[in-house]
C-alpha positions as CSV (number, residue, x, y, z in Angstrom):
1,M,7.7,35.7,-35.4
2,R,11.0,33.8,-34.9
3,A,11.1,34.7,-31.2
4,R,7.5,33.5,-30.8
5,R,8.2,30.2,-32.5
6,L,11.3,29.8,-30.4
7,A,9.3,30.4,-27.3
8,Q,6.7,27.9,-28.4
9,A,9.3,25.3,-29.2
10,V,10.9,25.8,-25.7
11,D,7.5,25.5,-24.0
12,R,6.8,22.3,-25.9
13,G,10.1,20.9,-25.1
14,I,10.4,21.9,-21.4
15,L,7.5,19.8,-20.1
16,P,8.5,16.5,-21.8
17,A,12.1,17.0,-20.8
18,F,11.2,17.8,-17.2
19,T,8.9,14.7,-17.2
20,A,11.7,12.5,-18.6
21,L,14.2,13.8,-16.0
22,A,11.7,13.2,-13.1
23,I,11.0,9.6,-14.3
24,A,14.7,8.9,-14.7
25,Y,15.3,10.3,-11.2
26,L,12.7,8.0,-9.7
27,M,13.8,5.0,-11.7
28,V,17.6,5.2,-11.0
29,P,17.4,3.5,-7.5
30,I,15.1,0.8,-9.0
31,V,17.4,0.1,-11.9
32,V,20.4,-0.2,-9.5
33,M,18.4,-2.6,-7.3
34,I,17.5,-4.8,-10.3
35,A,21.1,-4.7,-11.6
36,F,22.7,-5.6,-8.3
37,S,20.3,-8.6,-7.9
38,F,22.5,-10.2,-10.6
39,N,25.7,-9.3,-8.9
40,D,28.2,-11.8,-7.4
41,P,29.6,-9.6,-4.6
42,V,33.1,-9.9,-3.2
43,G,32.8,-10.4,0.5
44,K,29.6,-9.8,2.5
45,F,28.4,-6.5,1.1
46,N,26.7,-6.1,-2.2
47,F,27.8,-2.5,-2.8
48,V,30.4,-2.8,-5.6
49,W,29.7,-4.6,-9.0
50,H,31.9,-7.6,-9.4
51,E,30.5,-9.9,-12.0
52,F,27.2,-11.1,-13.4
53,S,25.7,-14.1,-11.6
54,L,22.3,-15.9,-11.3
55,D,23.1,-17.4,-7.9
56,A,20.9,-15.1,-5.9
57,W,18.0,-15.7,-8.2
58,A,18.5,-19.4,-8.0
59,N,18.4,-19.3,-4.2
60,P,16.4,-16.1,-3.2
61,L,15.7,-17.4,0.3
62,A,19.1,-18.9,1.0
63,R,19.9,-16.5,3.9
64,P,19.0,-17.7,7.4
65,G,15.8,-16.1,8.7
66,L,14.9,-14.4,5.4
67,A,12.1,-16.8,4.5
68,V,10.4,-16.4,7.9
69,A,10.8,-12.6,7.8
70,L,9.3,-12.4,4.3
71,G,6.4,-14.7,5.3
72,N,5.7,-12.6,8.3
73,S,5.6,-9.4,6.1
74,I,3.2,-11.0,3.6
75,L,1.0,-12.4,6.4
76,V,0.8,-9.0,8.2
77,A,0.2,-7.1,5.0
78,V,-2.6,-9.4,3.8
79,I,-4.4,-9.3,7.2
80,A,-3.9,-5.6,7.7
81,T,-5.0,-4.8,4.1
82,L,-8.3,-6.9,4.4
83,A,-9.2,-5.4,7.8
84,S,-8.3,-1.8,7.0
85,T,-10.0,-1.9,3.6
86,V,-13.3,-3.2,5.1
87,L,-13.2,-0.8,8.0
88,G,-12.0,2.1,5.8
89,T,-14.7,1.6,3.2
90,L,-17.4,1.5,5.8
91,I,-16.0,4.7,7.5
92,A,-15.8,6.4,4.1
93,L,-19.4,5.6,3.4
94,A,-20.5,6.8,6.8
95,L,-18.6,10.1,6.5
96,T,-19.9,10.8,3.0
97,R,-23.5,9.8,3.3
98,Y,-24.6,10.4,6.8
99,A,-24.7,13.4,9.1
100,F,-24.0,12.7,12.8
101,R,-22.7,14.6,15.8
102,A,-19.1,13.3,15.8
103,R,-18.7,13.6,12.0
104,S,-16.3,16.6,12.2
105,A,-14.3,15.0,15.0
106,T,-14.1,11.7,13.1
107,N,-12.8,13.6,10.0
108,L,-10.1,15.1,12.3
109,F,-9.1,11.8,13.9
110,I,-8.9,10.1,10.5
111,F,-6.1,12.5,9.4
112,I,-4.2,12.4,12.7
113,P,-2.3,9.1,11.9
114,M,-1.4,10.4,8.4
115,A,0.0,13.7,9.9
116,T,1.8,12.2,12.8
117,P,5.5,11.3,12.3
118,E,6.0,7.6,12.2
119,I,8.5,7.5,15.0
120,V,6.1,9.3,17.3
121,L,3.3,6.9,16.2
122,G,5.5,3.9,16.8
123,A,6.6,5.1,20.2
124,S,3.0,5.8,21.3
125,L,1.9,2.4,20.1
126,L,4.8,0.7,22.0
127,T,3.7,2.6,25.2
128,L,0.1,1.5,24.7
129,F,0.9,-2.2,24.1
130,V,3.4,-2.5,27.0
131,A,1.4,-0.4,29.4
132,S,-1.8,-2.3,28.7
133,A,-0.3,-5.4,30.4
134,S,-0.1,-3.5,33.7
135,L,-3.4,-1.5,33.7
136,E,-5.3,-3.0,36.6
137,P,-8.6,-1.2,36.0
138,F,-8.8,-2.4,32.4
139,K,-7.7,-6.0,32.8
140,S,-11.3,-7.2,32.8
141,L,-11.9,-5.5,29.5
142,I,-8.7,-6.4,27.7
143,P,-8.1,-10.1,27.1
144,E,-4.9,-11.3,28.6
145,G,-2.0,-11.3,26.2
146,I,-3.8,-9.5,23.3
147,F,-1.3,-6.6,23.3
148,Y,1.7,-8.0,25.2
149,P,4.1,-9.6,24.5
150,L,4.9,-7.8,21.3
151,G,4.7,-9.9,18.2
152,L,2.6,-10.5,15.1
153,R,-0.6,-9.5,16.8
154,T,0.7,-6.1,17.8
155,I,2.2,-5.5,14.3
156,V,-1.1,-6.3,12.7
157,I,-3.0,-4.0,15.1
158,A,-0.6,-1.2,14.4
159,H,-0.7,-1.6,10.6
160,I,-4.5,-1.7,10.6
161,M,-4.6,1.5,12.6
162,F,-2.4,3.6,10.3
163,N,-3.8,2.0,7.0
164,I,-7.4,2.8,7.8
165,S,-6.7,6.5,7.2
166,F,-5.3,6.0,3.8
167,V,-8.1,3.7,2.8
168,V,-10.8,6.2,4.0
169,V,-9.2,9.1,2.0
170,T,-8.9,7.0,-1.2
171,V,-12.4,5.5,-1.0
172,R,-14.0,8.7,0.0
173,A,-12.7,10.5,-3.0
174,R,-14.4,7.9,-5.2
175,I,-17.7,8.0,-3.3
176,Q,-17.9,11.8,-3.5
177,G,-18.2,11.6,-7.3
178,F,-20.8,8.9,-7.1
179,D,-24.2,9.6,-8.7
180,R,-26.9,8.7,-6.1
181,H,-29.5,8.7,-8.8
182,L,-28.4,5.2,-9.9
183,E,-29.2,3.9,-6.5
184,E,-32.6,5.6,-6.6
185,A,-33.3,4.1,-10.0
186,A,-32.4,0.6,-8.6
187,A,-34.8,1.2,-5.7
188,D,-37.5,2.3,-8.0
189,L,-37.1,-1.0,-9.9
190,G,-37.7,-3.0,-6.7
191,A,-34.2,-3.7,-5.4
192,N,-33.7,-3.6,-1.7
193,E,-30.8,-1.9,0.0
194,W,-28.6,-5.0,0.1
195,T,-29.2,-5.8,-3.6
196,T,-28.6,-2.1,-4.5
197,F,-25.3,-2.0,-2.7
198,W,-23.9,-5.2,-4.3
199,R,-25.3,-4.7,-7.8
200,V,-24.9,-0.9,-8.1
201,T,-22.9,0.8,-5.4
202,F,-20.1,-1.7,-4.9
203,P,-19.2,-2.2,-8.6
204,L,-19.0,1.6,-9.1
205,I,-16.8,2.3,-6.0
206,F,-14.7,-0.8,-6.4
207,P,-11.9,1.0,-8.2
208,G,-11.5,3.2,-5.2
209,I,-11.7,0.2,-2.8
210,L,-9.1,-1.6,-4.9
211,A,-6.8,1.5,-5.0
212,G,-7.1,1.9,-1.2
213,G,-6.4,-1.8,-0.6
214,L,-3.3,-1.8,-2.9
215,L,-2.1,1.4,-1.1
216,A,-2.6,-0.3,2.3
217,F,-0.8,-3.4,1.2
218,S,2.2,-1.5,-0.1
219,L,2.4,0.7,3.0
220,S,2.2,-2.4,5.3
221,I,4.7,-4.6,3.6
222,D,7.1,-1.6,3.3
223,D,6.8,-0.2,6.9
224,F,9.8,-0.3,9.1
225,V,9.5,2.5,11.8
226,V,6.2,1.5,13.3
227,T,7.0,-2.2,12.9
228,N,10.3,-1.9,14.6
229,F,8.7,-0.4,17.7
230,T,5.9,-3.0,17.9
231,S,7.5,-6.2,16.6
232,G,9.4,-7.3,19.7
233,T,11.5,-10.3,18.7
234,T,9.4,-10.9,15.5
235,N,11.2,-10.2,12.2
236,T,9.5,-8.8,9.1
237,F,11.3,-8.2,5.8
238,P,12.2,-4.5,6.5
239,V,13.3,-5.3,10.1
240,W,15.4,-8.2,8.9
241,I,17.2,-6.0,6.4
242,W,17.9,-3.5,9.1
243,G,19.3,-6.2,11.3
244,T,21.4,-7.9,8.6
245,I,22.8,-4.7,7.0
246,R,25.2,-4.3,10.0
247,N,27.0,-7.4,9.1
248,N,26.3,-8.0,5.4
249,L,24.0,-7.1,2.6
250,P,23.3,-10.2,0.4
251,P,22.0,-9.8,-3.2
252,Q,18.9,-11.8,-2.2
253,V,17.6,-8.6,-0.7
254,N,17.7,-7.0,-4.2
255,V,16.1,-10.1,-5.7
256,I,13.1,-10.0,-3.4
257,G,12.9,-6.2,-3.9
258,T,12.9,-6.7,-7.6
259,V,10.1,-9.3,-7.4
260,I,8.0,-7.1,-5.2
261,F,8.4,-4.2,-7.7
262,I,7.7,-6.3,-10.8
263,I,4.6,-8.0,-9.6
264,P,2.5,-4.8,-9.0
265,V,3.8,-3.3,-12.2
266,A,2.8,-6.4,-14.2
267,L,-0.6,-6.4,-12.6
268,I,-1.1,-2.7,-13.4
269,A,0.0,-3.3,-17.0
270,I,-2.3,-6.3,-17.5
271,S,-5.2,-4.3,-16.0
272,S,-4.5,-1.4,-18.3
273,F,-4.3,-3.7,-21.3
274,L,-7.6,-5.5,-20.4
275,G,-9.3,-2.1,-19.8
276,R,-8.2,-0.8,-23.2
277,R,-9.2,-4.0,-24.9
278,R,-12.7,-3.9,-23.3
279,A,-13.1,-0.2,-24.4
280,M,-12.1,-1.1,-27.9
281,E,-14.6,-4.0,-28.0
282,A,-17.3,-1.7,-26.6
283,L,-16.6,0.8,-29.4
284,A,-16.4,-1.8,-32.2
285,P,-20.2,-2.4,-32.6
286,R,-20.8,1.4,-32.8
287,R,-18.2,1.7,-35.6
288,V,-19.7,-1.2,-37.5
289,T,-23.2,0.4,-37.2
290,E,-21.9,3.8,-38.4
């Protein structure tokens, strides 16, 4: 009996301990980033703790070019997220609900950007964008300057391309568990297809669309490899960090990283709190009735 109880105690303790270690392992870099955002470094590099300071938080965009690079990253991420979310949602609906000849091939092509190494993807996109400027047979089909020179437009096109795959996979997982009888009931009650989509389908698949959009935004604002190949002389936040780390690493980088981390966490916490509150409010009348 003692051996059995000991085994049960070990089983009960192993999983929580392993979970705590995994979370700690994931949080250590984030904690270091937040801590060094309050550091007053000696010299140019923010690698060694010197003393507590709020100077970086007081002037988070003080470094030359940082504000422009951050603005470019946010602009690219917003545009790429909106476009990839719309296109990815429509593709997910088509792949889930309709049977057509190229369905299997489309499924394969959707997974190719996810499976391709980023450095290969970036090099291929660079070849496409640069070569498109000299393709004589296609000059009448491609508007002049749409791909070349490299800049914000080519970055946005590249980000939309690889984000679509992640949105399709995320939204498709939500749609596959969707009960089609709800749409049939709405149609029986006189709703047309447009009304059924906005009143029934869209609210039910919206969590999947939101998850896909948030994933696309995080991938876009964080991407370096593909962006570095397709940006030309345009700087985004990751590219700016890569360029400045050769000469210095200011604490402002840690400040902006901390803000980018805190905002999504705060939004998720608020969303979870509101969801629990609504659930409790929905259960309250039942408890009173009982």
